[in-house]
N, C-alpha and C positions, 0 to 999 in steps of 0.2 A: 363536595368532596367526600361526602359520607360513604364509608365502605372501602375507600381507597387504602386507608391506612389502619385497618384492623390488624392487630398484631397477635401473635401466638407465642406464649412463653415457652412452650415446648419447641416450636419451630426455631425460635431464637436460640435456645440452648443447644439444639442440634447443630445450628450453623456455627456456633462458637467451637463445639467439639470438632467439627470438620476443619475449621480454620486452624485449630491447634494441631490436629493430626497432620494437616498439610504443611505445617511449618511456617504459615504466613504471619504468625504472631512472634516468631522467634526473634526478630530484630529488636522489637520494642521491649519484649520481656527480658531478654538477656542483656541488652544494651552493649553488645560485644563490638559493634563497629565504632571506631574512633577516627577512621580515615576512609577516603573513597577507594574502593576496590571493586573489581568486576563482580565479586560475590555480593558485596553490599548493594551495588547498583541494580542487580537483577531483581532485588526485592521490591523495587518500585512497581506498583500495580499499574497496568495499562487501562486507559478509559476509552471505551469504544463508542459506537454510533448511538446517536440520540433519536428519540421519537417523542413528539409533543402530543398530548391528548387533544382531541378535537376542541375542547373548551379552553385549552391553554393553561390548565391548572396543574397538570402533572407532566413530568418529563421522565421517560424511561431511558435508561442507558446501560451499558455493559461495563463490567470490571473484570480484567483478566489477572489472576493471581498465579505466580509461579509455584509449581509443586516440585520439590527437589529432594524429598525424603525417600530413602530406600531405593526401590525400583523405579520410582516416578521421576520423569523429567519432562514436564509439559506445562502448558498454561491452561488453567481452569477458568472458564469464562461464565459468569452468571449475570443476571439482569437485576437491576435495582430501579426503584422509582423514587423520585424526589418531588416534593410540592414546589410550586413556582415561587413560594415565598422562602424556600430553603429550610424551613423549620422541621419538616418531617422527611426522613430519608430512610428507606428500608430495603433489604434484600427481598426479591420476589421469587427467584428460583433457587433451588438447592440441589445437591446430589453430586455424584462423581462424574457426571457427563455435562459438558459445556452446553449452555443455552445462549443463543445470539439472535440478532436481527429482530428486535422487538418492533411491533407495529400495533397501534390501537385500532379497534373497529370504529367505523364512522360514528356510531352512537356513544362511543367511549366506555362501553360496558365490558369489553373484552380486550385482552392483550394477546396477540399472536406472536409466536417465536419459533425458531427452528432448533432442533436438537436431535442427537443420536441416542437419547436416553431410553428409547423403546426396546422391546425384546428383539426386534430385527436389527438393531444397531445401525440403522440407516438414518440419514438426515430427513426428518419429517416435520411437518407443521403441527404445532401444539397450540391450543387456545386455553386461556385462563380467565375465569370470571373474576373481575376485580372486586366484586362484592363478597367473595369468599368461595372456598372450595379448591379442589386439587386441579391441576392442569390436565386437559384431556387431549389425547392424540387425535388430530383431525384427519390427516392423510395417512395412507398406508401404501405409498408409492413403492413399487417393487425394487427399483434401483435408487430410491431416495429423491428428495426434492432439491432442485437447484435454486430457484428463486420463487418468491410468493408475494401476493398482494391482495388486499381486501377489495372487493367491488365497492364502488361508492354508495350503493344502496345497502351494503352490509350483508347481503344475503349469500354471497359466495366468496370463496378465495380462489384466485387463479394461481397456478403454479406450473413450473416446468419440470420435466422428468426426462432423463436420458433413457433411450430404449434399452430394456433389460436383455439379458442373455435369453436366447431361445432355449427350449428344452434340449434340442440337439447340441447347442453350444455348451450348455451346462454339463451334459453327459460327456462330451468330448474332453472338457476340462478335467472332470473327475477321472477319466480314463487315461489322462496324459496324452490326448490326441489334439491338444489345443494349439496347433501351429497357427501362425498369423501371417497373412499376406499384407504387406505394407500398402497403405492408401486404399484398402478395400474394407467392406463391411463396417462402415463407420457407425457409431452409436450416436444418433442424432438426438438433440434435445427438443422436445415438443411441448405443446401447451395444453393444459387441462384445467377444468374448474371443479370445484366440489361445494355442494350446498352446506350451509351451516346447520339448518334445521333438518332433523331426521324425518323420514316418511313413517307410515303407519307400521312398517316392519322394523323400525329402528335403524334403518340404513340411510346413509347420505348419498344423494345422487352425484355420480362422477361423470363428467362429460369430457371426452377427448375432442379438442378443437382443431388440431393441425396434424398433418402427416406428410410424408414425402422426403425427398433427399435434400434437406436443408436443416440448418442448426440454429435454433432460436437463442439469441444472446441477451435480450431485454424486451420488456413489454409494459404497457400502460393501459389502464381502463379509461374509457370515455366517461364523461360526467354522468351520462344517463345509464351507465352499466350495460349498454347494449352492444358495445364494440370494444375490441382489444386491438391496439396497434402493437406490432412487435418488429424488432430488427432481427435479421438472420444472416448468416453467412453459409457458404456452400458446403462446409463441413466443420467439425470441431477443431481442426488443426489450429495451433497458435499462429501459423504462418498465413492463414486465410482471412485475417481480420479486415483486410481492405476490400473484401468482396461483399461487404454488408449492405443490404437493402432494407426497406421498410414496407411491410404489408399491414393490412388489418384483417381481422376475422370477426364475424358476427358471433356473439357469445351464446346465441341460441341455435342457429343453423349450422355454424362452422364454415359459412361461405367466406372465401378469402378474396381480398382485393389488393392489387398492387398500388402503393402510394408513391414511393420514391425508389428509383433505380438508377442512380447516377454511376459513373464509372468508378467512384471512390468509395469511401466508408461512410455510410449513413447509419447512425446508431442512436439508441436510447431515446425513442420517441416519447413525447409528453403532451397530452391533450391539455388545452386551456380549460379552466373551470367553467367558462361560459359556453363551451362546446364548439366554438367556431373554428379554432386553430389547432394545428399540431406543430410543435417545435421539436427540433432535433439538431444535434451537432454533426457536422460533416466537413470533410475535406473536399467534397464535391468531385472534382476531376483531377485532384493532385494527391493521391495516396502516397505516403512516404513514411519511413521509419523515424524521421526527425520529428514527426508529430505536428499536425496542423489541424485546427478546428475552428469553425465559426458557426454561429446559430442561424438556422434557416427556419422559415415558416411556410406552411402550406395550409389551405383550407382543410378542415378536418376530414372532408370526404375525398380530398386529393386535389392536385393542381400544380402549377409551376412553383418551384421553391423560390422564396424571396429571402435574400441574405440580409441579416441585420448588421448593425455596426460592429466593428472588430473590437475585441478586448485587447488589452496591452500585450499579452503574451500569445494569444491565439492558441491555447493549448489546454483543453479540458475534455479531451475525448476519452474519458474514463467514467465508468459507473461510480457514482458517489461524488463526482465533480459536477455533473450536470443535474441540477437539483429539481428543476421544474418551474412552475409558474407562481406568481403572486396571486392572491385570491381574487383580485379584480381583473385578472387577465391582461394586465398592462405591462408586466415585466417578466423576464425569465432570470432565474438565479443560477449562478455557476460558481465554482470554486477554482481559483487559479493562482499560480505562484506570481508574486509581485516582488522581484528581487529576492530578498532573503525571508519573506513572509508569505504564508498562504492566506488568501482573503476571499471573502464572499463578495461577488460582484452582482449587480442587477443590470440587465440588458433590456432597454425599453423595446417594446414590440412595435413602436411606431418608427423605429430606425434611429432614434436619437442616441447620443454617445452613452456608453455604460457608465455607471457610477459605483464607487466603492461603498459597501455597506459597513464592513468591519474595519475600524480604524484603530491605529495604535500598534505597539510592538508585539512580536510573537506570531504564532500560528493560529488561525481560525479555521476549524475543519468540522466535518460531520454535522452540518447544519440541518435542522428540520423545523417545520412550521406548524402552527395550529391551523385548524380548518378555515378560520376566518382570516388567516394571514397576518394577524396582529402581533403574534408572539413567535420569536425565533429562538431555538436552543442550539447550542454549539459547543464543541470542545475547544478550550483555549489553553495554550501553554506558552511559556516564554523560555529564554535561555536559562533563567534562574528559578522558574517555578514549574512544578510538574503539571500535567494536564488535569483539568477539572471541567465540570459542566457549568456552563453560564447560560443566562437567559437575557433577552432584550426585547423591547418593542421594535417593530420594523419601521415605524415612521421616524423614530429617533433612536440612534444607537447609544444606549445607556446600559451597558452589560452589568449584570449582577451575578456574582458567584454563588452557586447553589450547593456545591459539594466540597469536601475535603478528603478526597479518596486516599491520599497518602499522608494524612496527618499524624499517623502513628509511627512513621519512619523518620528518624532524625535527619535534620537538614544541617550538614556539616559546612564549615567554611569552604567556599568554592573558588576556583580559578576564574577570574573575570574574563568574559568574552565580549569582543567588540567587532564591528564591521570595519574592515579597512579596504582600501582600493589602491590600484597601481596601474601603470601603463605597461603593456606587453611590448615585445620587441618591435611589432609593427604599429604601435601607438593605440591599439585597442584597449579600452578601459576594462579592467577586471576587478571583481569584488570577491572578497572572502571573509571568513570568520576566523579571528585569531583568538585563541584561548591561552591566557597566561598561566604559569604554574601557580599552584596554591602557595600563598605566602610570598608572592613575587616581590623581589627587591629591585627597584629601578637602578640601572647602571650595571647590573649583573647579567651576564649572558647565560643562556640555558640551551640544553639540547632541544632540537625541534623535530616534531613529527609532522610530515606532510601527509594528510588523509585525502584520498581522491574518491569522489562519489561515482556511482554507477550510472548506467544509461545508455549512451552518454547524455541523454537529455534529462538526467536527474538534476537535483539542485540541493545544496546545503541551505537549510533554513533555520529560523530561530526556535528550534525545538529545545526541550529540556536537556541540557548537557549532562545531567547525571542519570539519564535513563539507561537501563541495561542495553548493551549493544555489543556487537562484535568489536567495535571501536569505542571503548568506554572513555569518553573524553575527559571526564573529571578524574578518573583513575590515572590516566596519563598525566594530568596536571598535578595530581597528588604526588606522583613519583618524580616530580621536578621537570617535566617536559612542558614546553610550549607546544601548541597544536595549531596548524594552519589548515583550514578547509576552504579551498579555493572553488570558485564557480567559473571554470574556464569556458572558452568558446565551445558551443554545443549544449550548454546548460539551459534549463528552463528558467523563466522568471525575468528574462531580459529582452523579450521580443523575438519575432520570427527570424530576423536577419542574424542575430547573435546565435540563436539555436541552430541555424543551418550553416554557421560559419566553419564548422569542422568537417564538412562533407569533402570527401577525397583528401583529407588532411589529418587523419588520426595519427597521433604520436609526434606531430611536428608543431603546428601552431599552438595546440593545447599544451604541448611540452613547454614551449616558450612561456605560455601564460603561467604555468606552475613554477618554473624556474625564476621568472621575474618576481613572483610572489615571495619565494624564498629570499631572494635578494632584498625585497622590501623589508621583511622581518629582521634580516641582518642589519639593514640600514637603520631600523628603529632601535637598534641596540638590544634586542630581545634575544635573538637567536645567535648561537655560536656557530661560525661557519664550518668548523671542523667536527660538529656533533649533530649531523643531519640523518634522519631516518624517513622512510617513505612506505606507505601501505595504501591499499584500496581493494574494493570488492567489485567483481564483474568488470565493467568498463574500467573501474579504478584499478582492478587487478591487471587488466591489459596495460594500462598506462604505467603501472609499477614495473611490469616486465620490459616495457620499452625504455623506461628511464634508466634502468640499470645497464642497458646496452648502449646508452648514449652519453652517460656521464659517470664518473667515479666519485662524485662529490658526496654521495650518501654512504654512511658507514654500515647500514643494514636496511634490508627491505622485507616486506611481507606481502606476497601476492595472494589475494583471496579470489578464488573462482574466476581466474582471469583467462582471457584469450591469449594464447602465445603464438598460434599459427592460423592466420586468417584463412588460409586455403583449406586446411583440414577441418577447421571450425564450420565453414560454410557447408561442407559435406557431411557433418555429423550432428549439428545442432537441430533443434526442433523448429527453427526459424531460418531456413536456408535462403530466404529472400532478403534478410537483414543487411548483410554486408554488400551484396550486389546493389542495393539501393544507395547505401552510403558511399560506395566507390564506383558507382555509374558503370557497372558491368560485371560479368561473371569472372571467376578466377581464371578460367581457361582463355578468356579474351584479354585479361589484364594481369597476367601472371607476375610480371615484374613489379607492378604496383602493389599487389597483395604481398609479395615477398618484402618489398621495401618497408611496408608498414607492419611487419611481423617480427616479433622479438626472436623467434627461433632461428630466423635467417640472419640475425645480427648478433648472435649469442657468443661468437668466438671471442675469447679474451675477457668475458665478464668475471669480475672478481668480488662484486658486492655480496656479502652473505645474505642469502635469500630464503626465507621461510615461505612455504606454499601450503595453503589451506584450501580444501575442496570437498564438496559433498559428493558422496558416492553415487547418488541417484540423480545427479544434476543432468537434466536434458537441455537446459537452456545453454549452458556452457559445459559440454561434456567433460568428465574427469580426465579424459585423454589429453586435454589442453594442459592440465597441470602436470601429467606424467611427461609430456614432451619437454616442458621446460625444466622440470626436475632432473630428468636424465641427461639433458644437454648440459646443465650446470655440473652435475655430479661427475660426468665423464671428463670434464676439464679440471676437476679438483677444486671447484668453487664451493665454499662452505654452503651447504643447503640441507634442508630437511622438509619432508612433505608429510602433512597430517591429513588423513582421510576420515571424514565423518560419515559413519554408516547411517542409512535411512534418510539421508538429508538431500533435498533437492537444491535449487539454486541459492537459497538463503538459509542460514542456520535458524532452526525453529525451536529445538530442544534447549531449555534454560541451561542445563549443565554444559552443553556444547558452547553456548554463547559465552558463559563464564570461562570455559577452557580456552577459547580463542583469545579473549582479552588477556588472560594471564600469560598465555604463550607469547603473544606479541610483546608484552612488556618484558618478559624474561629474555626473549631473543634480542631486543633492542639493547637492554641493559648489558647483556653479555658481550655484544659486539662493539659497544661504546666503552667496554671495560669500566663500567661504573660500579663503584663499591657502595654498599648501603650502611 
């Protein structure tokens, strides 16, 4: 480990100055927070992806700190490294630009990461010699780097880059002649390699490996560094994910070979360490937005896909959830929701049943492995403890905590959270997380907030309930609210049949699931039946809009980035195939069905005071969905207010906006429950 932890007094002093300027030490220095608030909760730092050094002695990870002083409202992310014994932990990157996606070179001498810290302000690959010295910019990709990966021999880094503007396009943009024709002139992402060593002229060789009208979404090196397998779709549109196939390309000649071309989505190829196999997640011939994935194997040179045993939820078709192989090529690792926990599973390559690696309460995510496969690092958090980096051997799960990222932030008394279950109207078992008010007194009834997740194939899990969020759970609890977060039909974590159970049924069966959950909390003696509020984002916003058209039992509601009109949504969103998949047909063929499941067509007579929050640059659920519901309520005299967040896509990202949303929701609910403080 010599050289890994050389420290610099000057560098350390600079880091302290930057932290003070950023305001990240404000909470512990001033000690101003004595109760959970959205402002206090946003101070908790976020812990990101891990990377284990090849020898298993070092773990790199990222920490994101909110900057909220003056003109700043952002998360600044930097990379830290911690020894596997946990005794040495230091920050590795500094500055005003975020650094992310750490990865060790195969010999462990270098750490690569991506950052916009260069003069071109584009996302580029940088490498840092762990024995000392400054980080060096490796790539100079004209439009920035998408993803990157070391070759197993350590001689090259492969990366993707979207095709940049041509000279004519750049000229037209500057001259205000940059008209766009929809679904034309796509900027495809293609594959490149760059050598680590410089030639005699001090230059690094760059080789473009792919070209053509397809868009690369993921790739992986073969063990001998001679081939790269990649998944691609027909264009970069978010709606084209189901067109994904897998090819391979020779890393010297650029010769391309087709490996997998099923009718569905074949993605995220991973070569086995012994070079014999290629694993990938696929829905094979059943692409759908309710999400379905199983692991398939083919010989590394191509062949008929062989399906491995199914996981409990059959849902890990995302980058970061399909982790790759064990070092002995006997198992494939994935991350999947298991009821209210995220866990790492191992799927045997011989077809045997999957096994759970990470056991116990909480969420286990962002796993990475040493080169010999004996060490696994991951991020773990529970309902009551913030995320930190842990390490374990892979033969026996014995996790050891390595970090204390948020040790400087006070841990105040929390409202207890527990899992509860109930039967819906049709007898289906539903599970949810119930958070009690801070200082809860048994026998006393409290106002209740029903929070509904997005997706609809999202899930509420055992994450840290005091983390900064649009829905700050512990701030709600501090204000004397109980909080129910249900996982209704359609949610992940409960198997395929449960996840598919809301198809053609949005706003009805799932409505029953939520209402019977409310009834259960009232039955427990926790919730007051006359003091109910409801809120949710995305699909949760949709459900909120439907709920206020179907019942008057809620005293106030908050709709976040919700769909209010399924017909106009399908014509304006960036995923026009989404609802036709869930509702088995296009709006013009099933108009009455789309209207039946749309709040806008049921809005007459709604009287529940409704706050609407929406991002101005939201393409997933266009802001027009919020405008439609807001104007429909306002024209009927229903108490309503709409808040538009500029610069914001489908989710709030700026810390000041996240705090604002939480504060507004509390104030809205308090006002309409006529609560006095």
